N, C-alpha and C positions, 0 to 999 in steps of 0.2 A: 676553513669551510670550502667545500668544492662548489664551483659555479654550476648552476643548473644548465643543462644542454637542451635546446629546443627539441620538441618531439619530432619534427620533420628531419632534423639533422641526425637524430638517433636512428630513425628508420633508414636513412641513407647509409649510415655506417654499417648497420646490420646487414643490409642487402649487399654492400661491398664485401664484407667479411664472408658472407655466405657464398658469394660468387667465387671468392678465392679458394674456399674449402672445396667447393664442387670441382673446380679446375684440378686441384691436387688429387682428389680422390679418384677422379676419372682417368688420371694418368697411369703410368706404369710403375711409379714409385709406391712402396708400401707405406702404411701409416707410420711405421717406425722411421722411415726415411724423411717423412714430412717434418718431424719435430726433433730431428737429430742434428746437432752441431750447426753447420753453416746454413742448412736449409731453414731452420727455425729463425735464425737471426735475419736472413734475407727476407722472409715473409713479414716479420715484424717491421722491418724498415719500409717495406712497401705499404703496409697498413698505416704506418705513421705518416708517410708522405701523402697518402690518399686523404686521411683525416685533415691534414693541414690544408690541402687544396680545397676541400669542401668548406672548411671554416672561412677561408679567404674569399671564396666565391660568394658565400652567404653574406659576408660583411660588406661587400661592395656592390651587390646587386641593387638595381633601382626599379621602381615601378615602370610599367610600359609608358605611361604618359610623360614621366620625367625623362626617360631615355630618348624619347622622340623630340624633346625640346632642343632648339638650336644652341650650339656653343657660342661663346663670345666671338670666336673667330669665323663664324659662319658668314657667308656672303649675303648681301641684301636680298637676292632672289631666294636663297634658302630660307631666310627668316620669314619672308612673306608668303611662301608657297603653301605650306600646310596650315599654320594657324591664322593666316591672313593678317598678320601683325607686322607693320612696317616701322622699324625703329629708325628715326632720322639720323641718329649718330652713326649707324652702320653704313649710311650713305655719305658720311663725311661732314655732317653738320656740326658746327661748333657750339656746344651748349653754354659756353662762357660768354658768347656774344661779342667776341673780339674780332673774328674773321667772318666774312660773308657766307651765309648758309643758304642763300637763295637756290642755287643749283641742286644742292643736296636734298632740300625739302621737295623741290619740284620733281626730283628723281623718285623719291618715295611715293609721291602722289601719282606720278606716271605709272609706276609699277603696280600700285593698288588698282588702277583702272585697267591694267592689262591682266590682272589676276583672274583666277577661276570665277565663273559665273554660275549662279543658281537660277537660270532661266531669266525671265524678264519681270519688271514691275509694270508700269504703263507701257503700252506698245512702243517698241523701239528703245526702251531704257533697260539696259542690262542690270541684273541684280547681282551686286558684288558680294553678297552674303555676309555683310557686316564687317568688311575690311576696315582696319584702324590704322591711321597714321599717328604714331605716338611721338609726341615731343619730349617725352621722358623727363618732364620737369625742368628742362633747360630754358635758357634765354638766347634767342637767335636773332642775328642781325640780318635784315632783309633789304636788298637794294632795288628790287622791283616787285610788282604785285605777284602774289602766288596765284596764278590763274589756273583754273581747273582744265584738265585735258578736253580735247574736242569730242571724245567718245561720250555718247549719251549713256549715262549710267547712274546708279544710285545704291542706297543702303551702305553707306560708308561714313566714317567719322574722323575728324581731326581733333585731337584733345591733348590737354595736359602740359601746357608750357606757355612761354612768353615770346611774342614776335615784336621786334622793334624796327622801325624804318630807319634806314641809314640817312646820312646828311644829303645824299644825292638821290634819294627816293623821289620818283615823279610826284610833283606837287598836286596832281589831279588823279593819282592812282589810289587803289585800296589795297591794304595789306593782304587780305584774302578776297580774291576776285572770283566769285562763283558765277561765271558767265562763260558761254561757249566760245572758245578761241576760234572755232571754225566759222561761226556766224558773225563774229565781232572782231575781225582782223584789225589790228592797229596800223596806223600810218608808219612810214619808214622811220620817222623821228620818235616813235613810241610815245606820243603825247596825246592820243585820243582819249577823252574821258569816258568813263563808263556811263555817265549821265547822258552823253550825247549819242550813245550807241542805239541803234534801232533794233527792236525785236522783230525777227523775221515773220513770226506767226504767233498770234495770241492763243491759237488752238493746240500748239505743241509745246513740249517742255524739254529743256536740255538735261535737267537732273531731277532726281526724285529721292526723297528720304536721305538728305544729307544732314549730318549733325555736327555742329561746332560747339564743343563743350570744354569747360574748365580752361579757358584761355585768357591771357592778358595781352591786349594789343596796344602798343604804344606807337602812334602815328608820327611822333616827333615833329608835330606841326607841319607835316608833309603829306597832305591828302587825307584820306578817310580810313575807316577801319575795315568794314565788311560790306561787300556788294553782293546781293542776291538777285540775279537777273534770270527771269523766265524759268524759275525753279519751282518744283512741286513738293510740298510737305517738307520744308526745311526747318530745322530747329536750331536756335541759338540759345544756349543754356549756360548759366553761370559764367558769363564773360564780363571782363572789365576792359572798357575801351576808352582810351584817354589820348589827349594831345592831338586830336584831329583838327584840321582847319577848314574842312569842307563838311563832310557828313560822317557820323559815327557808324550808322548802319543804313544802307540804301536797300530798299525792297522795291524792285521794279518789275512789273509784269508778274508772271507766275501765279501761284495760288497757294494759300494756306501756309504761310511762313509764321512760325511761332517764336517770339522773343520773350524769354522769361528769366527771372532771378538774375538779372544782369545790372551793371552799373556803367553809366556813360557820362563823360565830362571832358570838355576841352582842356580845362585846367583842373588839376587835382586840388580840391578844396572841400570843406565841410560847411560852407556858408559864410556870409559876411566877409567875402573876399574883397580886398581893396581894389582889385582890378576888374570887378564885376561889370563896370560900364563898358569895358572893351571886349567882353565875351562875344564870340562870333560863331558862325557855323550852325549846323542843325544836328542834333543828336541822332534822331531817327527820322528818316524820310520814307513814307509809304506811298508808292505810286502803283498800287495794285489792289486786288480785291480779296476779301475773306481772310485777312490776317489777324493775329491776336498779339497784343503787347500786354504782358501780365507781370506784376511784381517786379517792376523796373524802377531804378532810381536814376534821375538825370540831374546832375549837380552843377553843370556849367555848360552853357551854349546860348546862342542868341534865341534859338527856337528849340524847345524840347522835342516835340513830336509834330512833324508836318504830315498831314494826311490829304492825299488827293486821289484816293481810290475808294470804291464802294464797299459797304458791308464789313467794315473793320471794327474790332473791339479793343478798347483800352480798359484795363482793370488793374487796380492796385498800383498805379503809376504815380510816383512822387516826383514832381517837378519843382526844383528850386534853382533853375538854370540861370535866369537873368530876370531881375525884377521888372514888372511892368513900368515902374517909374523910370527905369533906365532904358526903356524901349524893347524889352524882351517879351516873349510869348511862351507860355507853357505848352499849350496844344493849339495848333492852327489847322483848321479844317478848310481846305481850299478845293472844294468841289461844288461850286454854286449850283443849287437846284437839284442836286443828287447826292446829298451828304451820306445818308444811311450809315451813321456811326453811333456806337454805343459807348459812353464813357461812364463807368460805374466804379465806385469805391476808390476814387483817386484822390490825391492830395496836391492841390495847387497852392504852392508856398510862395507868396508874394508875386506870383506870376499867373496869369489867367488863361482863358480860352477865347479864341476868336473863330467865328463860323461865318463863312460867306454864304449868303442866301440859303439859310439852313432848311433842308427838306428831309424829314425823317431823321431827326437827331434826338437822342435820349441822353440826358445827363442826370444822374441820381446818386445818392448815398456818397457824395464826395465832400471834401472839406476844403474851403477856400480861406486861406490865412493871409493876414497882412494887407487888407484891402484888395485882395485878388478878386476879379470879377469876370463876368461873361459878356462878350460883345457879339451882337448880331450885325454883320456888315452887309449893307445893301449893295448888290451888284446889279441885279435886274429887278429888285424890289419884291422878292419872293420869300415868304416864311410860311412853311406848311408842315404839319405833322411833327411839332417840336414839343418835347417834354423836359422841363427843368423842375424837378420835384424832389423833395426829401433831402436837400443838401444843407450843409452848415456853412455860414459865412461869418467871419470874425475880422473886424477892422479896428481902426484907430479913433473912430468917433468923428471923422472929418466929413461925414455925409456922402461917402462914395457909394454909388448905386450898385447893387449886386448884379443886375443885368442892364446893359446899356445898348443903345442903337447907334450905329455909325451909318448915317444917311448922306454922306458927302456926295455919293454918286446918284442920289435921288431917294425919295421916300419909299418905304415898304407899301406896296399897293395890293399884293396878293397875300392875304393873311388868313390862314385856316388851320384849325385844330392845333393851335399853339397854347400850351398850358405851362404857365410859370406860377407855381403855387406850392404851399406846404413846406417852404424853406424856413429854417430858423436862423435869425440874424442877430448879431451882436456888434454894435459899433459901426454899422453900415446902414444904408438907406434901402428899405424894402422896395422892390419893384416886382409886379405880378400882373397876370392877365385876369386875375379874379380880385374883386374888391368888395369889402363889406364895411358899412358905416351906418350911422343913425344920426338923427337930428330931432330937436324938439322946438315947438313954437306955438303961438296962438294966432291963427290967421287962416288965409286961404291958399298959401303957397309954401312949399318946403323944398329947399335946394341943397344938394350935396355935390361937392367938387371932388372927383376921383383922380384928378391929374397927379396929385402927389404920390399915388401908388401904381396907377395903371402904366403898363409898359408902352403901348402904342398910342400915339396922340389921336384924339377924335375917332375912336374905334370901339365904342360900346355896341355889342351885338345882342346881348340878352340882359334883361332886368327883371328882378323879382323884388317886390316891396310889400310891406305891411304898414297900415296906418291904424294906430291905437289912439282913440280919443276918450277923454274923460269929461266931455262936454254935456253931461246930464242926459236929457232925453233926445237931444238932437241926433240925427242920423244923416251925416253929410254924404253927398255923392263926391267921389274923388277919382282921379285918373293920372296916369303917367303922361306928362305933356311934352317933355323935351329930353334928349340925351346928347345933344350936340356939344362938341368941345369937351367930351368926357365929364359933362355936368348933367346930373339927373334932377329933373324938376317934377314935383308932384303937386297937383292943385286940387282944391275942393270947391264946391259951389257955395258953401257958407263958411264963415269964420268959426273955427273951433280950436280949442287947445288940444294938441295931438303930438304923439311921438311917431316918427317915421323910420322904419328899418329897411335898408336897401342892400341888395346883393347884385353885382354886375359881373359880366365876364366878356372877354374880347374874342 
């Protein structure tokens, strides 16, 4: 059976044959000469050669996009120029993790920042057009922080591989250091920590729209994972950060950093770790405003999330970093009198929440397991605009209170708009700012003690009560007489059998 020949090829052959015939007819030789003896054989050989060349050209032709792709032997500059894709192995990085790849990756990062620009993002920040530094699924040994270039730029990504700190990596450095080397020069001994660096201006940003995605960072117990300093709209997505001894992710200054779908732990464990008492460090430290931590698991650290900036959101965060009984804290809110934090749909697993002088704090739809609880810590004695509602608490039946006060520095004196109510509790002791109770008796006085449930001592602000008497035709006069010490006293002018129902709030 003959193989079908594509239509375009047939057309090409036909045109070639026609051109040959036209050439011969227009010459001086007669038609007889064209097909006689050697002339005929010569023309057939030419046609056969032409057909072979057309077939060969068709079989090796490539689409324009493929033909423009760089070959494996292309130089780093060629790889990054047109598609803005910087392959770290083309810069000499070792994907096996045997030799040091610091300079190679820094070279790729430097070239990405020198690449073509698509105008600007924020004023003064060049738009790199989506340039990508590709780790190509390799594992790379790093001997010093991968600090971003001094050029203010954005719209770039580092993705797809593993970075591991060497044994001589600076103990106070970060594997990925998203801070401006121009405004944060290190000392000659290269030991200045990122945490100690000063941000030159809170109104300007060094970088914008930087994405760190699909990375595993192994700090080798030599410093931290990622530092995001004075950056705008940074995304940390699907990252696994382990073996840090300082901080997994530091967010300092800047604005709108998003951390989601990521895992952090000083030690790689899935719970019930025999070394849990010795867990140290902080998984995420937020020293800035308007950031969001969503769908993140923190499985080992002394502190899961430390927050000392305003207007931050934590959602879907699972903390089982270090149990409260061992001195750990799941979420620590360290911004007295200016908290402005929303914690929703989180899972505090044997480790709880501490809030210093909470002001505008919302905690809801979260699950507290293993006697995990919430602490309001008095610094200046302020608690205002706080909602702890609609959460679930599950404990061991030892009477641990779901919300507690730490008043070692002095009592809470300014209390306003604090609502702790509507939480369902199993195996723990309910604490609330709203109390409901009833009592019965035959006499002139009825008293209910709300201390077992109310959160703040001696702080009843509103009372509603009903008195139901079955004393026949008598119609007593009655009134609220006292609310001191969180005890409500109702009195009547004559003795009657009555049931009294009371609701109070603080």
